[in-house]
C-alpha positions as CSV (number, residue, x, y, z in Angstrom):
1,M,-108.4,48.7,-35.0
2,K,-105.0,50.4,-34.9
3,H,-104.5,49.1,-31.3
4,F,-105.3,45.6,-32.4
5,F,-102.7,45.9,-35.2
6,I,-100.0,47.3,-32.9
7,N,-100.6,44.6,-30.2
8,F,-100.6,41.9,-32.8
9,L,-97.2,43.0,-34.1
10,L,-95.9,43.3,-30.6
11,S,-97.1,39.8,-29.7
12,I,-95.0,38.5,-32.6
13,F,-92.1,40.8,-31.9
14,F,-91.6,39.6,-28.3
15,I,-91.2,36.0,-29.2
16,L,-88.6,36.5,-32.0
17,P,-85.0,35.7,-31.1
18,N,-82.4,38.4,-31.7
19,W,-80.9,36.6,-34.7
20,V,-84.2,36.8,-36.5
21,L,-84.6,40.5,-35.6
22,K,-81.1,41.2,-36.9
23,A,-81.8,39.4,-40.2
24,L,-85.1,41.3,-40.7
25,T,-83.9,44.8,-39.7
26,L,-80.2,44.8,-40.6
27,K,-79.7,47.5,-38.0
28,K,-76.3,48.2,-36.7
29,E,-75.6,47.7,-33.0
30,I,-75.3,50.8,-30.9
31,T,-72.5,51.2,-28.4
32,Y,-72.0,53.7,-25.6
33,R,-69.3,53.7,-23.0
34,N,-68.1,50.3,-24.2
35,E,-71.5,48.8,-23.7
36,V,-73.7,47.3,-26.5
37,F,-77.4,48.2,-26.5
38,D,-79.7,45.2,-26.2
39,Y,-80.8,44.5,-29.8
40,Q,-84.5,43.7,-29.0
41,S,-84.7,46.9,-26.9
42,M,-83.3,48.9,-29.8
43,I,-85.8,47.5,-32.2
44,F,-88.6,47.9,-29.7
45,I,-87.9,51.6,-29.3
46,S,-87.8,52.0,-33.1
47,L,-91.2,50.3,-33.4
48,I,-92.8,52.4,-30.7
49,S,-91.4,55.6,-32.2
50,W,-92.8,54.6,-35.6
51,F,-96.2,53.8,-34.1
52,I,-96.3,57.2,-32.2
53,T,-95.3,59.1,-35.4
54,R,-97.6,57.1,-37.7
55,F,-100.7,57.7,-35.5
56,G,-100.0,61.3,-34.7
57,L,-99.2,60.7,-31.0
58,A,-95.8,62.4,-30.7
59,L,-95.6,65.2,-28.1
60,D,-96.4,68.4,-30.0
61,M,-94.4,70.9,-27.9
62,A,-95.6,73.9,-29.9
63,N,-99.4,73.0,-29.6
64,F,-99.7,71.1,-26.4
65,S,-103.2,70.7,-25.0
66,N,-105.1,68.6,-22.5
67,D,-106.8,66.8,-25.4
68,M,-103.3,65.7,-26.6
69,R,-102.4,64.5,-23.1
70,I,-105.6,62.4,-22.9
71,K,-105.0,61.0,-26.4
72,M,-101.4,60.0,-25.5
73,S,-102.5,58.4,-22.3
74,N,-105.3,56.4,-24.0
75,F,-102.8,55.1,-26.5
76,R,-100.5,53.9,-23.8
77,M,-103.2,52.2,-21.9
78,K,-104.3,50.2,-24.9
79,I,-100.8,48.9,-25.8
80,N,-99.9,45.5,-24.3
81,N,-96.2,45.9,-23.6
82,S,-96.2,44.8,-20.0
83,T,-96.6,41.5,-18.1
84,L,-99.9,41.3,-16.3
85,P,-100.1,40.3,-12.6
86,K,-101.1,36.7,-11.9
87,E,-103.1,37.5,-8.8
88,I,-106.2,39.6,-8.5
89,I,-105.2,43.2,-7.5
90,H,-107.7,45.2,-5.6
91,M,-107.9,48.9,-6.4
92,E,-109.5,51.6,-4.3
93,D,-109.4,55.4,-4.7
94,F,-109.2,57.7,-1.8
95,I,-109.9,61.4,-1.9
96,I,-107.2,62.7,0.4
97,D,-107.9,66.4,-0.2
98,Q,-111.6,67.1,-0.6
99,K,-111.1,70.7,-1.7
100,N,-108.8,69.8,-4.6
101,K,-110.3,66.3,-5.2
102,L,-106.8,64.8,-4.8
103,V,-106.9,61.1,-5.6
104,L,-104.6,58.5,-4.0
105,R,-105.1,55.0,-5.5
106,Q,-104.4,51.9,-3.3
107,Y,-103.4,48.6,-4.8
108,S,-103.6,45.5,-2.5
109,L,-103.8,41.7,-2.5
110,S,-106.3,39.5,-0.7
111,S,-103.5,37.5,0.8
112,Q,-101.3,38.5,3.7
113,M,-99.1,41.4,2.8
114,S,-96.1,43.2,4.1
115,D,-96.7,46.0,6.5
116,K,-94.9,48.5,4.2
117,A,-96.7,51.2,2.3
118,I,-95.1,52.3,-1.0
119,L,-96.1,55.9,-2.0
120,F,-95.6,55.9,-5.8
121,F,-95.3,58.8,-8.2
122,H,-95.7,58.2,-11.9
123,G,-93.5,59.5,-14.6
124,G,-94.3,61.8,-17.6
125,G,-92.2,64.9,-17.3
126,Y,-94.7,66.4,-14.9
127,A,-96.9,67.1,-18.0
128,I,-98.3,63.8,-19.3
129,S,-99.5,60.4,-18.1
130,N,-101.7,59.6,-15.0
131,I,-102.4,56.8,-12.5
132,D,-104.6,54.9,-15.0
133,V,-101.6,54.6,-17.4
134,Y,-99.6,53.2,-14.6
135,N,-102.2,50.7,-13.4
136,Q,-100.2,47.7,-14.7
137,V,-96.9,49.0,-13.3
138,A,-98.5,49.6,-9.9
139,S,-100.3,46.3,-9.9
140,L,-97.1,44.4,-10.7
141,M,-95.3,46.2,-8.0
142,C,-98.0,45.3,-5.5
143,E,-97.8,41.6,-6.5
144,E,-94.0,41.3,-6.7
145,L,-93.2,43.3,-3.6
146,D,-96.2,41.9,-1.6
147,S,-96.9,45.4,-0.4
148,K,-99.6,48.0,-0.7
149,I,-99.0,50.6,-3.4
150,F,-100.4,54.1,-3.1
151,S,-100.3,55.9,-6.5
152,L,-100.9,59.7,-6.4
153,E,-102.8,61.5,-9.1
154,Y,-100.7,64.7,-8.7
155,S,-101.4,67.9,-10.7
156,L,-99.7,68.3,-14.0
157,S,-98.0,71.2,-15.8
158,P,-98.2,73.5,-17.6
159,E,-101.5,74.2,-15.8
160,N,-99.9,73.5,-12.4
161,K,-96.3,74.7,-11.8
162,F,-93.7,73.9,-9.2
163,P,-94.3,73.3,-6.3
164,K,-97.9,72.2,-6.7
165,A,-97.1,68.5,-7.2
166,L,-94.7,68.6,-4.2
167,E,-97.4,70.1,-2.0
168,E,-99.7,67.3,-3.0
169,A,-97.0,64.7,-2.4
170,N,-96.7,66.1,1.2
171,V,-100.5,65.7,1.6
172,A,-100.2,62.0,0.5
173,F,-97.3,61.4,2.9
174,D,-99.2,63.0,5.8
175,W,-102.3,61.0,4.9
176,L,-100.4,57.7,5.2
177,I,-99.1,58.8,8.6
178,S,-102.6,59.7,9.6
179,K,-103.7,56.1,8.6
180,G,-101.3,54.6,11.1
181,Y,-98.2,54.0,9.0
182,S,-95.0,54.8,10.8
183,K,-92.0,56.3,9.1
184,E,-90.3,52.9,9.2
185,Q,-93.1,51.5,7.1
186,I,-93.3,54.1,4.4
187,I,-91.2,53.8,1.1
188,I,-91.4,56.6,-1.5
189,C,-90.8,55.6,-5.1
190,G,-91.2,57.1,-8.6
191,D,-89.9,56.9,-12.1
192,S,-88.6,59.8,-14.2
193,A,-90.5,62.9,-13.1
194,G,-92.1,60.8,-10.3
195,A,-88.6,59.9,-9.1
196,H,-87.8,63.6,-9.0
197,L,-90.9,64.2,-7.0
198,A,-90.0,61.5,-4.5
199,A,-86.5,63.0,-4.0
200,S,-88.0,66.5,-3.8
201,L,-90.4,65.3,-1.2
202,L,-87.7,63.7,0.9
203,H,-85.6,66.9,0.8
204,D,-88.7,69.0,1.7
205,L,-89.5,66.8,4.6
206,K,-85.9,67.1,5.8
207,A,-85.8,70.9,5.5
208,R,-89.0,71.2,7.6
209,D,-87.7,68.8,10.2
210,K,-90.5,66.3,9.5
211,E,-90.4,62.5,9.9
212,L,-88.6,60.8,7.0
213,P,-89.6,57.6,5.2
214,L,-87.6,54.4,5.5
215,L,-86.5,54.3,1.9
216,Q,-86.6,56.1,-1.4
217,V,-86.4,54.3,-4.7
218,L,-85.6,56.6,-7.6
219,I,-86.1,55.0,-11.1
220,Y,-84.2,56.9,-13.8
221,P,-85.0,60.2,-12.1
222,M,-85.1,63.7,-13.6
223,V,-82.4,65.5,-11.7
224,S,-81.5,69.0,-13.0
225,P,-82.9,71.5,-15.5
226,S,-79.3,72.3,-16.6
227,L,-79.4,69.1,-18.8
228,D,-75.7,69.4,-19.2
229,F,-75.0,65.6,-19.0
230,P,-73.1,63.2,-21.3
231,S,-76.1,60.8,-21.5
232,L,-78.4,63.5,-22.9
233,E,-75.8,64.6,-25.4
234,R,-75.2,61.1,-26.7
235,L,-78.7,59.6,-26.2
236,G,-80.8,62.7,-26.6
237,E,-82.2,61.5,-29.9
238,D,-83.7,58.2,-31.1
239,F,-84.2,56.8,-27.6
240,L,-87.9,57.9,-27.2
241,L,-87.1,60.6,-24.7
242,T,-85.3,63.5,-26.4
243,K,-83.2,66.4,-25.0
244,E,-85.6,68.9,-26.6
245,Q,-88.5,67.2,-24.8
246,M,-86.6,67.4,-21.5
247,K,-86.1,71.1,-22.0
248,W,-89.8,71.5,-22.7
249,F,-90.8,69.5,-19.6
250,W,-88.5,71.6,-17.3
251,H,-89.6,74.9,-18.9
252,Y,-93.3,74.3,-18.3
253,F,-92.8,72.8,-14.9
254,R,-90.8,75.9,-13.7
255,A,-92.9,78.7,-12.1
256,D,-90.1,81.3,-12.4
257,E,-86.4,81.5,-12.7
258,A,-86.0,81.5,-8.9
259,N,-86.9,77.8,-9.0
260,N,-83.5,77.1,-10.5
261,L,-82.0,78.0,-7.2
262,D,-84.4,75.8,-5.2
263,S,-82.8,72.4,-4.2
264,R,-86.3,70.8,-4.3
265,F,-86.4,71.8,-8.0
266,D,-82.8,71.3,-9.1
267,L,-81.7,68.3,-7.0
268,L,-78.0,69.1,-7.7
269,K,-78.5,72.1,-5.5
270,I,-78.9,69.8,-2.5
271,D,-76.1,70.3,0.1
272,N,-74.1,67.1,0.1
273,N,-73.3,67.7,3.8
274,N,-77.0,67.5,4.6
275,K,-77.1,63.9,5.9
276,F,-80.3,61.9,5.4
277,D,-81.3,58.9,7.5
278,T,-83.3,57.6,4.6
279,K,-81.7,54.8,2.5
280,T,-81.7,55.4,-1.2
281,V,-81.8,53.1,-4.2
282,I,-81.2,54.7,-7.6
283,I,-82.1,52.6,-10.7
284,T,-81.0,53.6,-14.2
285,A,-79.7,52.0,-17.4
286,G,-76.7,52.3,-19.6
287,F,-78.7,53.7,-22.5
288,D,-81.1,55.9,-20.5
289,P,-81.0,59.5,-21.7
290,L,-81.5,60.5,-18.0
291,C,-78.6,58.4,-16.8
């Protein structure tokens, strides 16, 4: 019932013009670096934050458990806050590592598609979310980009520390190569922690003198455990993702303090003179705490 209530409110919310939202909420506009935060986005974040708090779905950093992870994921899957693809998307799961039951989910269309393969890593601070939560995102990417999407169900922390997810990303990349995709056909992509994983994978491949993908697309990537950034200082509260949560994510992802010196863990440790052939697209937003 609560999901019906939330989706009903959101269905109304998304059709309201900004002037109505301003009249109903009377919230002040937020500015940062001479930019004004989109009013609908601001109210949307407030609404989602209220729902999460009201229904006990906030990340409990002191008492985290897999049950909480599942509860949070189930909530996200039942909320209609994304456009649905117009075409039928075909999904197929492949077990690419039998020993560890590692799943790579393929999204494809019935029509003729590009020859590109997009290896996608979901977000969630390496601790929450899964490929099911990202079904709509991956499906839309498949439709809009007219390309096959391969979404990896990598292992999460705190049960699995660095570099477990990176090792699994390498398995997925090698699997695509084994299926006949050339390096010119493979694109690696992720958001938040998934973007960190994509960049970490590229750097790891480069360090081991392996074939590199055509392109990496990093969507608001996690970058460094130092967290010493203006965007986190200014936007580290009231924008869904908080600075304290980021500290928690990094802490439980880290296997030991030596990881802080590893350029696959702290991306700012990458040598700027280490030239990559892979093109890079970085996507962020003016009011993104990870900006």
